[in-house]
N, C-alpha and C positions, 0 to 999 in steps of 0.2 A: 783480359780483353773482352769487351762486350760488343756483340754485333747487332743488338736490338735497333730496329728502325734504320738500318744501313742498307744502301742499294749498291749493287755491283753490276758491271757490264764486262763481257769477255773482251780481252785484247788479243789472245792467241788460243788456238785449239788444234789438236791433232786432226789429221784428215779423216780418221774413222769416228770422230765425234759429230754430234748434231747441233751443238751450240753455235749460234751465229752472232755477229756483232750487234744486231738489233735487240737481242734478248736482254731483259733486265731481271736480276735476282733481287727479291725483296726479303731481307732477313728479319727474323724475330728471335729473341732469346729471353728465356726465363731461367735463372740459375745457370747451369751449364748445358741446358737443353736448347738446341738451335732448331728452328724450322724455317722453311723458305717456300715461297711460291714463285714460279717463273713461267714465262711464255714469250714467244717470238715467232718469226717467220717459219722456222723449221719445227718448232715445238708448240703444239696447241695448248698444252697444259702440263706442268711439271711441279713436283713437290720433292723436298728433301727433309730429312730429319737427321740430326747429328748430336754429338757430344763435343763440347769445347773444353780443352784442358787448361790449366793455369797459365800456359804460355800463349794461348789463343789458337793452338792447333785444333783442327776440326776433323773428327772421324765421322763420316756421314754415309747414308744410303739414299739413293734417289730413284724415282720412277717418273716416267713421262709418256705422253702420247704425242707421237710426231705427226707431221702433216699428211702422212700416208695412212693414218689411223692405226699405227702399230704401237703396242705398249712395250717399253724398254725399261730395264732396271740396271742399276750399277752401284758400285762403291767408290768412294772418293776420300782422299786424305788431303787436307789443305793446310798450308803453312803460311802464316801472315808475315808480311814485310811492311813496316811503317815507312812511308816515303818522306822525303824532306818537307813536303807540303802538309804532312800530318795525315794524309789519306792512306788507306790500306790497300796493298796488293795481296792477292791470294795465289800462291803457287800450288798447283793441284796435280796430283797423280790419281788417275781414275781407271776403272776397269768395268767393262760390261759384264753383267751376270745373267742377263736374259734379253733376247731380241737383238743383240749386237755382238760383235766379235772384237776381241783384243783389248789392249790397254792404250792409255794415252796420257797426255799432259795438257794443261790449260793454265792460263793466267787471267785472273779477274782483277778489275780495278774499281775502287769505290768511286761513286759519282759525287 
């Protein structure tokens, strides 16, 4: 699975997350290396870098600056699900590593 030039938006997120529905993730991929830039109402600037396995699962790390000027970092593992319309949903398990507390889940859907 290749995520290059795909865009995703959040459908669901845990309460302790900062991702809001207006945020757009812009994915790029070369080989199995994935990068992404994102921003929205709650996040002024965010980036992630990850590795994509042969089944499309993503092991990533992220860092972001929120609307309060705080830097936060975390890890995330995403599992793709191909929908009937051919678009991808990403089922995510994430955890804060700096600036936030706890773990959570989110669902992203391809635009």
